[in-house]
Every structure is written in C-alpha cells, then in structure tokens.
N, C-alpha and C positions, 0 to 999 in steps of 0.2 A: 504494500500500500504506500510505503514511503517513496518508492521509485517513481510512480506517476506524479505524485505531489511534488517531489523534488524537481522532476523534469519540468513541471508546469511553472514552478517558481523560477527556475533557471531561465526558461524560455521567456517569461514575463520580464525579467530583468534585462534581456537582450533586445527587446523591442525598442527601436530608437523613437524618441519623441518627435511628433510632427512639427513642422515649422510653425512659429507663433502666428503668422499671418494666414495660414492655410485653414480656412473654415468652409471651403466650398462644398465639401461632402455633407456638411451638417446644416447648411442653410435651409434646406427643404424640411428637415426634421424639427427644427425649432420654430415655434409659432411666432407670428408677427408681433404679438403682444409683448413677448419677451424682449425683442430688439427695440421696439418703440419705447418700452419702459426704460431701458438702459441708455437709449440714445438721447433722452431728455437732458441728461447731465453727463455728457461724454467726457468732460474734463476730469471728473471725479471717478469715473468708472472705466477708464481705459484699461486698467489691469484686469478688471472683470471681463471685459469684452474679449481681450486677447487670451485669457486663461480658460474661459468657458469653451471655446472651440477646441482648445488643446485637450481639456478634460473629456469632452465628448468624443474626440478622435481616439483618445486613449481607451475610453470605455468601449468603443466599437472594436478596437484592436483586441482588447481583452476578451470580449464576447466571442469574436471569431476564433481566437486561440482556444478558448474554453470549449467551443464547439468541436474544433479539430482534435483536441486532446480527449474529449468525451468519445468521439468517433473511434479514435485510436484505441482507447481503453475498452470500448465495446467489442472491437475486433479482436483484441487480445483475450478478452474474457470468453468470447464465443469459441475460441480455439482450444480451451481447456475444459476438462470435465467439471471441475469445481466452479470455474467461471460461468459455465452454462447454468449451473444450479443457481448461482447468484443472479444471473440475468432472468431466470425463471421466477424467482421470488421477488425481484425488484419491483415490478408493477403492483404486487399485492401489498407491499409496504406503504405505498402511497395511499391506500385506503384506511390505514390506521390513523387514529386521532393524533393530532400534533402534540398533545400533552395530556397529562393525567387529569387535569381539571376538566377538560372537555369530555374525557372518558367518564369521569365521575358524573358530570351533568347528564350524559346520555344514559348511564346505567341506573341512576337514582330512581326514576319513575318505574323502571322494570323491577328493581329490587322491592319497591313499595308494593307493587302488584303481587309479587311472589310472596311477600310477608303476609299480605291480606289473604291470599289464597291459602297459604299454609295455616293461618289462624282459623279460617272457616273450616278447613279440613279437620283440624284438631277438634273443634267444637262438634262437628259431625261424627268424628270417631268416638268421642266421649259419649255422645248420645247413643250411638250404635252399641257400644260396649255395655252401657247401662241397660239397654233393651235386651241385649243378649243375656245378661245376668238375670233379668226378670224372666225371660223365657226359660232359662235353666232352672230357676226356682219354681216356676209353674210346672215344669216337667217332673221335678222331684216331688212336688205336692201331689201330682196326678199318680205317680208311681206309689207313693205312700197311701193314697186313697184307694188304689186298686188293691194293694196288699191288705189294707184295713177291711175292704169289702170282702175279700177272700176269707179272712179270719172270721168275720162276722157270719158269713155263710157256713163256715165250718162249725162255728159255735151253735148256730141255729139247727143245723142238721144233727149235731151231737145231742142237743136238747130234745129233739124229736125222737131220737133213738132211745133216749133215757125215759121217755114217757111211756 
C-alpha cells in the first residue's frame, strides 16, 4: 500500500507549476461573477487573480494524476488474486454508512420495533404458559374425578353385595 502512495507523492512533487499568467484553460470553468467581483478592486487583489488560476491549474493536474494512478492501481489489482477480491468488495463498501452515528440513527427505530415485538411476545408467552398450567390442573382434576367415580362405584357395588 505504501508503494502506490509513495509513487503518487513523488509524482505530485515532480509536476512543474504552470506559468502565473496562464489561466486560459480555466477561464471557461470559473463563472463570470467570480472575475467581476475581483476585478472591482484589481489593485488590491492582483495576487489573488494570479494565484487562483495557478491553484486551479494545479488542482486539474492533481485530479488527472489521481485518475491515472487510480487506473494504474486498478490494473495492478485486477492482475492478482487478492487484488481481485479487493476490487470485488470495493463497491459494497460504498454502501456502508460513513460513520457510526448514522448507523446508530438508522438502526435505532428497528431496535425499538424489535424490543416492542419481543415484549409483546413475552406477554403472550406468559399468558400461554398460565393457560397451559390451568389446562394441566383441569386434566389432573378430571383424572382424580374419574378415579373418585370408580371408587364410588366400587363402594356402591360392595354395599349391594353386602345387603
């Protein structure tokens, strides 16, 4: 990773500055309000007028160089197995939130819904468990009632035999 970055830094330092008076390539890019604003007081802003085209030219050179280095890096990555993996996951990284606060903002409503759903499910579970216990109790009572009925029948039949 240090190789391409070092190459970019070295290449940037080797770009010669444009001549101070050469602003022809950027006259179309800069809106007329900018120049009319600075032309109002040309004596005080001569340095600004001459440095702005230089800075714009430098910016264009750096953008072009960045594009060239990005293309070169992409080509190098495409030729290696691990580089292809990086190229594959690269676009998916752009879909990630830029910071944790935006992630937190996006997840908070979902978490609240999950908590509400979980709470409602817990209440329903408690209701079902108590109803299940009531059913088990009723089943036991029925079984005892059946046993009691059998015992009573046995007692009644024994009493009839004894008579």
